[in-house]
C-alpha positions in Angstrom: -178.2 83.3 -41.6 -175.4 82.1 -43.8 -176.2 82.2 -47.5 -179.3 84.3 -46.9 -181.3 81.6 -45.1 -183.7 83.3 -42.6 -183.5 81.9 -39.1 -184.2 82.9 -35.5 -181.5 84.9 -33.8 -178.9 83.0 -31.8 -177.7 85.9 -29.7 -179.5 89.2 -29.4 -179.1 92.5 -27.5 -182.3 94.5 -27.1 -182.3 98.0 -25.8 -179.0 97.8 -23.9 -178.1 100.7 -21.7 -174.8 101.3 -20.0 -173.6 104.5 -18.3 -170.2 105.3 -16.8 -170.7 108.4 -14.7 -171.9 111.1 -17.0 -171.1 109.1 -20.1 -173.8 107.0 -21.6 -171.9 104.4 -23.6 -175.0 102.5 -24.8 -178.3 104.2 -25.4 -180.7 101.4 -26.1 -178.3 99.4 -28.3 -179.6 96.5 -30.3 -177.5 93.8 -32.0 -178.3 90.4 -33.6 -176.2 87.3 -34.3 -177.7 84.6 -36.4 -176.6 81.0 -36.5 -173.7 80.1 -38.8 -172.8 83.6 -40.0 -170.0 86.2 -39.8 -171.6 89.5 -38.7 -169.4 92.6 -38.5 -169.9 95.2 -35.8 -168.5 98.6 -37.0 -168.6 102.2 -35.8 -166.3 105.1 -35.2 -164.2 105.3 -32.0 -166.6 106.1 -29.1 -169.6 104.5 -30.9 -169.9 102.0 -28.0 -168.6 98.9 -29.7 -166.3 97.8 -26.9 -169.0 98.3 -24.3 -171.6 96.4 -26.3 -169.2 93.5 -26.8 -168.3 93.4 -23.1 -171.9 93.1 -22.2 -172.5 90.3 -24.6 -169.5 88.3 -23.4 -170.3 88.8 -19.7 -167.5 91.1 -18.9 -169.8 94.0 -18.1 -173.4 94.0 -16.7 -175.7 96.4 -18.6 -177.8 98.9 -16.7 -180.9 98.2 -18.7 -182.2 96.2 -21.6 -181.8 92.5 -22.1 -179.7 89.8 -23.7 -181.3 86.8 -25.3 -179.7 83.4 -26.2 -181.9 81.3 -28.4 -184.8 83.7 -27.7 -184.5 83.2 -23.9 -183.3 86.1 -21.7 -179.9 85.5 -20.0 -177.7 87.3 -17.5 -174.1 86.2 -17.6 -172.2 86.0 -14.3 -168.9 87.1 -15.7 -167.1 85.8 -18.8 -167.2 82.3 -17.4 -171.0 82.4 -17.6 -170.8 83.2 -21.3 -168.1 80.6 -21.9 -170.3 78.0 -20.2 -172.9 78.4 -23.0 -170.4 78.4 -25.8 -169.4 82.1 -26.3 -165.7 82.8 -26.6 -163.7 86.0 -27.3 -160.4 86.7 -29.2 -159.2 89.9 -27.7 -157.1 92.4 -29.6 -154.1 91.8 -27.2 -154.7 88.0 -27.8 -154.3 87.2 -24.0 -151.7 84.6 -24.8 -149.0 83.3 -22.4 -145.9 84.1 -24.4 -143.6 81.8 -22.5 -145.8 78.8 -23.0 -146.1 76.7 -26.2 -149.1 76.7 -28.5 -150.7 73.6 -27.0 -150.4 74.9 -23.5 -152.1 78.2 -24.6 -154.9 76.2 -26.2 -155.7 74.7 -22.7 -154.9 77.8 -20.7 -157.2 77.7 -17.7 -158.6 74.4 -18.9 -155.7 72.1 -18.4 -156.1 68.4 -18.7 -154.8 66.3 -15.8 -153.4 62.7 -15.9 -155.6 60.0 -14.7 -155.4 58.3 -11.3 -153.0 59.4 -8.6 -150.9 61.6 -10.9 -154.0 63.6 -11.8 -154.9 64.0 -8.1 -151.4 65.4 -7.6 -152.0 67.9 -10.3 -149.8 66.4 -13.0 -150.8 67.6 -16.5 -151.5 65.3 -19.4 -149.3 67.2 -21.8 -149.5 64.4 -24.4 -153.3 64.6 -24.6 -153.3 68.4 -24.8 -150.7 68.4 -27.5 -152.6 65.9 -29.6 -155.8 67.9 -29.3 -154.0 71.1 -30.1 -152.5 69.6 -33.3 -156.0 68.5 -34.3 -157.5 72.0 -33.5 -154.9 73.7 -35.6 -155.3 71.4 -38.5 -159.1 71.9 -38.5 -158.4 75.7 -39.1 -155.5 75.1 -41.5 -153.1 76.6 -39.0 -149.5 75.5 -39.8 -147.0 75.6 -37.0 -143.5 74.1 -37.5 -143.4 73.2 -33.8 -146.4 73.2 -31.4 -143.9 72.9 -28.6 -142.2 76.2 -29.3 -143.0 79.2 -27.0 -145.6 81.5 -28.5 -143.1 84.3 -28.2 -141.1 82.8 -31.1 -144.1 82.8 -33.5 -145.0 85.4 -36.0 -147.9 87.8 -35.4 -150.2 85.9 -37.7 -149.3 82.6 -36.1 -150.1 84.1 -32.7 -153.4 85.4 -33.9 -154.2 81.9 -35.3 -153.3 80.3 -32.0 -155.7 82.7 -30.2 -158.5 82.0 -32.7 -157.9 78.2 -32.5 -158.1 78.4 -28.7 -161.5 80.2 -28.8 -162.9 77.9 -31.5 -161.8 74.8 -29.7 -164.1 75.8 -26.8 -166.9 77.8 -28.5 -170.0 76.0 -29.6 -172.1 79.1 -30.4 -170.3 82.4 -31.0 -166.8 83.7 -31.2 -166.2 87.4 -30.9 -163.0 88.7 -32.6 -161.7 92.2 -31.8 -159.6 93.6 -34.7 -158.1 90.2 -35.5 -156.0 91.5 -38.4 -154.6 94.6 -36.8 -150.8 95.1 -37.2 -150.6 92.0 -39.5 -149.0 91.9 -43.0 -151.0 91.2 -46.1 -150.3 87.4 -46.2 -151.0 87.0 -42.5 -154.2 89.0 -42.8 -155.4 86.7 -45.6 -154.7 83.6 -43.4 -156.7 85.0 -40.5 -159.6 85.9 -42.7 -159.6 82.4 -44.1 -159.6 81.1 -40.5 -162.7 83.2 -39.8 -164.5 81.6 -42.8 -163.6 78.2 -41.6 -164.9 78.9 -38.2 -168.3 80.0 -39.7 -168.3 76.9 -42.0 -168.0 74.7 -38.8 -171.3 76.2 -37.7 -169.9 78.7 -35.1 -171.1 82.3 -35.6 -168.4 84.9 -35.7 -168.8 88.6 -34.6 -166.0 90.6 -36.2 -165.2 94.0 -34.7 -163.1 95.9 -37.2 -162.2 99.2 -38.7 -161.0 97.7 -41.9 -164.0 98.1 -44.2 -162.6 96.2 -47.2 -161.9 93.2 -45.0 -165.4 93.5 -43.5 -167.0 93.4 -46.9 -164.8 90.5 -48.0 -165.5 88.2 -45.1 -168.8 89.2 -43.4 -172.3 88.0 -44.3 -173.9 91.0 -42.6 -172.8 94.3 -41.1 -174.4 96.1 -38.2 -173.4 99.7 -37.5 -173.2 101.4 -34.1 -173.2 105.1 -33.7 -173.4 107.1 -30.4 -174.4 104.0 -28.5 -177.2 102.9 -30.8 -177.5 100.6 -33.8 -178.2 102.8 -36.7 -178.0 100.5 -39.7 -177.9 96.9 -40.9 -176.7 95.7 -44.2 -176.2 92.4 -46.1 -172.6 92.6 -47.1 -173.2 91.4 -50.6 -175.7 94.3 -51.2 -173.8 97.2 -49.7 -170.7 99.3 -50.5 -167.9 101.0 -48.7 -169.6 104.4 -49.2 -172.8 103.1 -47.5 -170.9 101.8 -44.5 -169.0 105.0 -44.0 -172.2 107.0 -44.5 -173.9 105.0 -41.8 -171.0 105.4 -39.4 -170.9 109.1 -39.8 -174.6 109.6 -39.7 -175.0 110.6 -43.3 -177.4 107.7 -43.9 -179.4 105.3 -41.7 -181.3 102.2 -42.6 -182.1 100.6 -39.2 -184.7 98.0 -39.7 -184.2 97.5 -43.5 -181.8 94.6 -43.6 -182.4 91.6 -41.4 
């Protein structure tokens, strides 16, 4: 839906329900992702954002409702099921192997093997992985002095960029990003936000989960608001304000159904 172009949903949650004991985390939650957009998912703590995301990336099975991909109902068999159809996640803790270099992290769990007998013996093709990593970082404008350096030696912003590049390298449909600028400085936050725009411009949709409302308004095309396990409002970012977003989050206003 980039640039206001109306299209059919790429990924959609309809009436999702999830209960943990006596706690109903999702109460018929809806959520929509359109092709080639950045859509922000916002809400106060306890609104159900994490649970909703976990259902959409295959980490948690909903108790009710349905998830549709390209209009067809799907049931992911774990995160690998979502990854198999081009859905990746950048978690807040980044899930990087700090003792490995950036290239190795890009291929973590998807390592390339050498051809022939060496491959049969499990020998990694480090040259091919390093070349693809350099290419992936360049596509997002990620500048690393040494792709062979352990991730532990990189700055917070560089680590975040490595995690984003890893997800984008494998995602063909959607990348979920959970608080991608948390604990970063101003310059590093700017670089991460620019990476998000570049991901969208490559045709991969981005779901941004964030508490930083100014950043949401600066990078998102649309905003969907979750409150008490339900979607209560949808906005076009260009047509809304910080006050409206806060009002929707707190229950002061609701516009569900008004902004597609």
